[in-house]
Structure formats: C-alpha cells, structure tokens
C-alpha positions in Angstrom: 5.2 -13.6 18.2 3.7 -15.6 21.0 2.6 -19.0 19.9 0.3 -19.9 22.8 -3.2 -21.3 22.1 -4.6 -18.0 23.4 -2.7 -16.0 20.8 -3.9 -18.3 18.0 -7.6 -18.1 18.9 -8.8 -15.3 21.2 -12.3 -14.1 21.9 -13.3 -10.5 21.9 -15.5 -8.8 24.4 -18.1 -8.7 21.6 -20.2 -11.9 21.7 -19.5 -14.1 18.6 -16.2 -12.3 17.7 -13.0 -14.4 17.5 -9.5 -13.9 16.2 -7.6 -16.6 14.4 -3.9 -16.1 13.8 -2.9 -18.1 10.7 0.3 -18.6 8.7 0.8 -18.6 4.9 0.1 -22.1 3.7 -2.2 -22.8 6.6 -5.1 -25.0 5.4 -7.5 -23.0 7.5 -6.8 -19.8 5.5 -10.3 -18.8 4.3 -9.6 -18.3 0.6 -13.1 -17.7 -0.6 -14.1 -15.6 2.4 -10.9 -13.5 2.0 -11.8 -12.7 -1.5 -15.4 -11.8 -0.5 -14.0 -9.6 2.3 -11.9 -7.7 -0.2 -14.9 -7.0 -2.4 -16.9 -5.6 0.5 -14.1 -3.8 2.5 -14.6 -0.4 3.9 -11.4 0.8 2.3 -9.8 -1.1 -0.6 -6.2 -2.3 -0.3 -5.0 -4.6 -3.0 -1.7 -5.2 -1.1 -3.6 -7.2 1.5 -5.7 -9.2 -0.9 -5.0 -12.9 -1.2 -3.5 -12.6 -4.7 -0.9 -10.1 -3.6 -0.3 -10.8 0.1 0.5 -14.5 -0.2 3.2 -14.0 -2.9 4.6 -11.2 -0.7 4.8 -13.5 2.3 6.4 -16.2 0.2 9.0 -13.8 -1.1 9.8 -11.6 1.9 8.8 -13.6 5.0 9.6 -17.2 4.4 9.7 -18.0 8.1 6.7 -18.2 10.5 7.0 -14.8 12.3 4.2 -13.2 10.3 0.6 -14.0 11.2 -2.5 -13.2 9.2 -5.0 -12.0 11.8 -8.4 -13.1 10.7 -11.3 -11.6 12.7 -14.6 -13.6 12.5 -18.1 -12.7 13.5 -19.7 -16.1 13.9 -18.7 -17.7 10.6 -18.3 -14.5 8.7 -14.8 -13.0 8.1 -15.1 -9.3 8.9 -11.4 -8.3 9.0 -7.9 -9.3 8.1 -4.4 -7.8 8.8 -0.9 -9.3 8.6 0.9 -8.7 11.9 4.2 -9.4 13.5 5.7 -9.1 16.9 8.9 -7.1 17.0 11.4 -6.1 19.7 12.9 -3.3 17.6 11.1 0.0 17.0 13.3 2.0 14.6 16.4 1.2 16.7 14.7 1.4 20.1 14.4 -1.9 22.0 10.7 -1.6 22.5 8.5 -4.7 22.1 5.3 -4.1 20.1 3.0 -5.5 17.5 3.0 -4.0 14.0 1.4 -4.2 10.6 3.6 -6.3 8.4 4.5 -4.4 5.2 7.2 -4.9 2.6 9.1 -2.4 0.5 6.6 -2.7 -2.4 3.4 -2.5 -0.4 2.1 1.1 -0.4 -0.9 0.8 1.8 -1.4 -0.7 5.2 -5.1 -0.4 5.6 -6.6 -3.7 7.0 -9.3 -5.3 5.0 -12.5 -4.7 7.1 -16.1 -5.4 6.1 -17.9 -2.1 5.6 -20.0 -1.3 8.7 -17.9 -3.6 11.0 -15.0 -1.3 11.6 -15.6 -0.8 15.3 -16.0 -4.5 15.9 -12.8 -5.2 14.0 -10.6 -2.8 16.0 -12.1 -3.9 19.3 -11.3 -7.5 18.5 -7.8 -6.9 17.3 -6.9 -4.8 20.3 -8.4 -7.3 22.7 -6.3 -10.0 21.1 -3.1 -7.9 21.2 -3.7 -7.1 24.9 -3.7 -10.8 25.7 -1.3 -12.2 23.2 1.9 -10.8 24.7 2.7 -9.6 28.2 5.5 -7.3 26.9 4.1 -5.5 23.8 3.6 -1.9 24.6 1.5 -0.9 21.6 0.2 -1.8 18.3 1.9 0.1 15.5 -0.2 0.6 12.3 1.8 1.8 9.3 0.5 3.0 6.0 -3.0 3.8 7.3 -5.0 6.3 5.2 -6.5 9.1 7.2 -9.6 9.3 4.9 -12.4 6.8 5.3 -14.0 5.0 8.2 -11.1 2.9 9.4 -9.0 5.6 11.1 -12.1 7.2 12.6 -13.2 3.8 14.1 -9.6 3.3 15.4 -9.8 6.6 17.2 -13.1 5.7 18.7 -11.7 2.4 19.9 -8.8 4.1 21.6 -11.1 6.7 23.3 -13.6 4.1 24.4 -11.1 2.4 26.7 -8.8 5.3 27.4 -5.9 3.8 25.5 -2.8 6.0 24.9 -2.5 6.7 21.1 -0.5 8.9 18.9 -0.1 9.7 15.2 3.7 9.3 15.0 4.0 10.1 11.3 1.9 12.0 8.8 2.7 12.1 5.1 0.8 13.5 2.1 1.2 12.0 -1.3 -0.3 12.8 -4.7 -3.9 11.6 -5.4 -6.0 11.8 -8.5 -9.6 12.6 -7.7 -11.7 15.0 -9.7 -15.0 15.4 -11.6 -13.1 17.1 -14.5 -12.6 15.4 -17.8 -9.0 14.3 -18.5 -8.2 17.2 -20.9 -9.7 19.8 -18.6 -7.8 18.4 -15.6 -4.5 18.4 -17.5 -5.1 22.0 -18.6 -5.9 23.1 -15.0 -2.9 21.2 -13.5 -0.2 22.4 -15.8 0.6 25.9 -17.0 0.2 26.9 -20.6 4.0 27.1 -20.9 4.5 23.6 -19.5 1.8 22.2 -21.8 3.4 23.8 -24.8 6.8 22.3 -23.8 5.2 18.9 -23.5 3.7 19.1 -26.9 7.1 20.1 -28.3 8.7 17.1 -26.6 6.0 14.8 -28.0 6.6 16.0 -31.5 10.4 15.7 -31.1 10.0 12.2 -29.7 7.8 11.3 -32.7 10.7 12.3 -35.0 12.8 9.6 -33.4 10.6 6.8 -34.7 7.0 5.4 -34.6 5.3 6.2 -31.2 2.5 3.9 -30.0 0.5 3.9 -26.8 -1.3 0.8 -25.5 -3.5 0.0 -22.6 -4.1 -3.7 -21.6 -6.4 -5.1 -19.0 -6.3 -8.8 -19.6 -3.7 -11.6 -19.0 -2.5 -12.0 -22.6 1.2 -11.5 -22.9 1.6 -10.8 -19.2 4.8 -12.7 -19.0 6.3 -10.8 -21.9 5.1 -7.5 -20.4 6.7 -8.3 -17.0 10.0 -9.1 -18.8 9.9 -5.8 -20.5 9.0 -3.8 -17.4 11.7 -5.5 -15.3 14.4 -4.9 -18.0 13.3 -1.2 -18.5 13.4 -0.4 -14.8 16.8 -2.2 -14.3 18.5 -0.3 -17.1 17.9 3.0 -15.2 19.1 4.5 -12.0 17.3 1.9 -9.9 19.4 -0.7 -11.5 22.6 1.3 -10.8 21.6 1.6 -7.2 20.5 -2.0 -6.8 16.9 -1.1 -5.9 15.2 -2.3 -9.1 12.7 -5.1 -8.8 15.1 -7.3 -10.9 18.0 -6.5 -8.7 17.0 -9.2 -6.2 15.4 -12.6 -6.9 12.7 -12.2 -4.2 11.4 -8.9 -5.5 11.4 -10.1 -9.1 9.6 -13.3 -8.1 7.0 -11.3 -6.1 6.4 -8.9 -9.0 6.0 -11.6 -11.6 3.6 -13.6 -9.5 1.5 -10.6 -8.3 1.2 -9.2 -11.8 0.1 -12.6 -13.2 -2.4 -13.0 -10.4 -3.8 -9.4 -10.9 -4.0 -9.8 -14.6 -5.8 -13.1 -14.3 -8.4 -11.4 -12.1 -8.8 -8.4 -14.4 -7.3 -6.2 -11.7 -4.2 -5.0 -13.6 -4.2 -2.1 -16.0 -0.9 -1.9 -18.0 0.0 1.3 -19.9 2.9 1.2 -22.4 4.5 3.8 -24.6 6.7 2.3 -27.3 9.1 3.8 -29.8 9.6 1.6 -32.9 8.1 -1.3 -30.9 10.5 -0.9 -27.9 9.0 0.2 -24.5 10.2 3.6 -23.4 7.6 4.2 -20.6 5.5 1.7 -18.7 3.0 1.8 -15.9 1.1 -0.8 -13.8 -2.1 0.2 -12.1 -3.8 -2.1 -9.5 -7.6 -1.7 -9.8 -9.5 -1.9 -6.5 -12.7 -0.1 -7.2 -13.7 2.5 -6.3 -9.9 3.1 -6.1 -6.8 2.5 -8.2 -3.2 2.2 -7.0 -0.5 3.4 -9.4 1.8 0.6 -8.4 4.9 0.8 -10.5 6.3 2.9 -13.3 9.5 3.0 -15.4 10.9 4.9 -18.3 13.9 4.8 -20.6 16.4 7.4 -19.3 18.0 7.6 -22.8 14.8 9.6 -23.8 14.5 11.6 -20.6 14.7 14.9 -22.5 11.4 14.0 -24.1 9.6 13.3 -20.7 8.1 9.9 -21.7 6.9 9.3 -18.2 4.9 12.5 -18.2 3.5 11.7 -21.6 2.3 8.3 -20.2 0.8 10.0 -17.2 -1.2 12.2 -19.5 -2.7 9.1 -20.9 -3.3 7.8 -17.4 -5.7 10.6 -16.8 -8.3 8.6 -18.7 -9.0 7.1 -15.3 -11.1 10.2 -14.7 -13.6 8.9 -17.2 -14.3 5.6 -15.5 -17.6 5.5 -13.7 -16.4 2.8 -11.3 -13.3 4.7 -10.2 -13.4 7.7 -7.8 -9.7 8.1 -7.0 -6.2 6.9 -7.8 -3.4 6.7 -5.2 0.0 7.6 -6.7 1.8 5.4 -4.2 4.6 8.0 -4.6 6.7 9.6 -1.9 5.7 13.0 -0.5 6.9 15.8 -2.8 7.5 13.5 -5.8 8.8 15.9 -8.5 7.0 14.4 -11.5 3.6 13.2 -10.3 2.9 16.3 -8.2 3.3 18.4 -11.3 0.1 16.7 -12.7 -2.0 15.3 -9.8 -3.1 18.1 -7.5 -5.1 16.3 -4.8 -3.5 14.7 -1.7 -4.0 11.6 0.4 -2.8 11.6 4.0 -1.1 8.5 5.2 -0.5 7.9 8.9 1.5 5.8 11.2 -0.4 5.3 14.4 0.5 3.6 17.7 -2.2 2.4 20.2 -1.3 1.3 23.7 -1.9 -2.2 24.9 -2.3 -4.2 28.1 -3.2 -3.2 31.6 -2.6 0.0 33.5 1.2 -0.4 33.9 1.8 -1.2 30.3 -0.4 1.6 29.1 1.4 4.0 31.4 4.7 3.0 29.8 3.2 3.2 26.3 1.8 6.7 27.1 5.3 7.9 28.2 7.0 6.5 25.2 4.5 7.8 22.7 4.6 11.3 24.3 8.4 11.3 23.7 7.8 9.9 20.2 5.4 12.7 19.2 7.8 15.4 20.5 10.1 14.2 17.7 7.3 14.6 15.1 8.7 17.6 13.2 12.1 16.0 12.8 10.6 12.7 11.7 8.6 14.6 9.0 11.8 15.7 7.5 13.1 12.1 7.3 9.8 10.5 6.3 11.0 8.8 3.1 13.9 7.1 4.9 11.6 6.1 7.8 9.0 4.7 5.3 11.7 2.5 3.7 12.6 1.2 7.1 9.0 0.6 8.0 8.2 -1.4 4.9 11.2 -3.7 5.2 10.8 -4.5 8.9 
C-alpha cells in the first residue's frame, strides 16, 4: 500500500469528510469511537469490531501492509474498513485494493454509521482513487446484499459512472422467522426426520448422562476454549490440519477473541455433554439485531447420534429473543447439516468497483467484463475461492 501523506490522510469531495489510514497499535486508533460506531452501524459485523479485528491483525497480519481505513465526518467516526493493496488477484497480476479478511472472518461488511452510508462510500472511493496510481479497482469481499450498504455502494458507482461488477454471489443458511422454536423445527424437518432425531437422542441418553448448557458470561471461558479446541482438533479438521489448534496463530486468535467477546457479553456458548465430557459445542457472536454462528464442533465418535443437530435444535431458542432478528450461519453454500434445519438464505457478494481516471476505469471495465463472463464457472468453485479470498 502506498505510504505517502496523501494516502494516510485524504479529503473527500464532501466538506468535513476525511480518511485516516491507521495501523494496528497506532496511538491514533479511536478506541472509544470505534466501539460507538459498532453499536450504531448500519449493518452489524463483529469481525470488524475492535475486540475481534485487532487480535486478527496481530495473529494473521503482523507486518504493516494492512491499514484500517477510518472515515471521519468532522470529529465523528462514521465508517471503518481494513484494507490492503495487492498486486495479485486470484493469480492474475492486477493491482487493486481489497477488503482484508482472514480465514475465520465470515463477513466483510464495513462498519458504517447508520444514515451515513453514501458519505462513507464516496470518501473511501475518493481516497482509493488518489492513493495509488496503479490500482484498477476496489474489491469488496464478504459483502451482504441485504441492508443499506450494498445499495449505497451501487449508488456511489452510478453517481460517477464507475465500472462495477458482482464477481461472486453465494447464498448461505440464515435463521430468521417469527415462528416459535418448536414450530420452526417442525416446519423445517419432515416428520420422519424428527422421529429419527428423537430416536437418536434416546439412544445417546442410554450412553450416559446428557446435559445441555448455555453460557453468556466470561466465567470459565479459558476452560471452555480449551475444550472446544481439543474437540475440534480430534475430528477431521485435525486430521487435515485445518483445526483452529493446528496452527499457533489461529489458536491464539480464537482464544483472545473469545475472551474479549465473553468479557463484553457478546459470546453465547452452547455445549452438549455426555457424562461431563463435551460432545458438541457452538459459539455464537451476538451483534444485535443479528447473531453470527461462528464456530461449531462435535465428537465424531458419536456421529451416529447426530449431536451437532441436537445442539442446533437448542440453538433455535434464538427465535425467542426480542433483540435478535436473524442469525447468520457463517456456513458454506449448500452445507449439508445446517441447511436441513435453517430454511432462510443470506446472499453474500464479492463486488469490484473501478478506480482512478478515464484510462484506469477503461482498463477496469474491460477486466471486470471478462471477470463476469466467468461468473457461472466461479459459482461452481465458490468454496475454494472463498478460502483464497479470506487468506489473502
């Protein structure tokens, strides 16, 4: 990323709007204002809140390539997004700016003060225009299609005739209903499947004493994290080396983020135990009016009893919370377990917006036109592309 003074502090066309590019550990990071912004954001995203983003940067981006773009209106923080300059776009040598995400961040929506969405995008695009003479576009990954952010981005592109394209669209399971938990479950699963699940629960109970718990405070968070990491690693993720505990940086991030979330009352932990030993665990990140089903694990030795599904049945109690309107599964499209239960969908986009003057925008338009012609093929390889996106 360019490090000129202009890239660090740029003024938007809107009077009183400025962009500050800050690093993790920068004394100018607006801690209190960042927290206030998260509470008033147009679309909640816990992965970009201070308690989650700073541990992620420390674990996965120890250098100084990532900047936290802070958009101010006078002295008020109205938007925030981690960005990085890259010369590689999925194997193509194309310079661009992009949202910074990591493999365990499942939403890329910037934090934007409700009602200031247009001003945010205008300021960010103005900055990106000026910050690099080579970047062809701004690539925004993990952007939900619902809500005001994407609509405002589309307006910003149209307002100045910027080339833009949705280069990936994925649908993942969402829980959002006015039904009570039992009614929702009955509607989602056939009578035959519900009967089978009741049989599995009875058979599992014959193996020992079953107990379900739901915790929302920070007591025993360290022990709970130990148990979750061990449970996940003993399964297929551990065999493939993709479990959180398979790498020190992912384990460190998980422990720190969970501790931070629990201390703020933002972590809901569901656990199913058999004779005191966890056989299914789930971590929900609460960001009212939404919830993000962050991580889940189960003991594969009891797979024939479907402990993960039994735990998700308990998770439907979210439908009774007056402060919660939806829960994002954070699961891949077509997930075989969660889509058996959750019937709603949330569309997640990857969007590219052209930058610079006429020549750069012409080049961006040509590249994005070629990119969208590959759209059907890319849909088929969405999961792999998503993994590449989050680790870039």
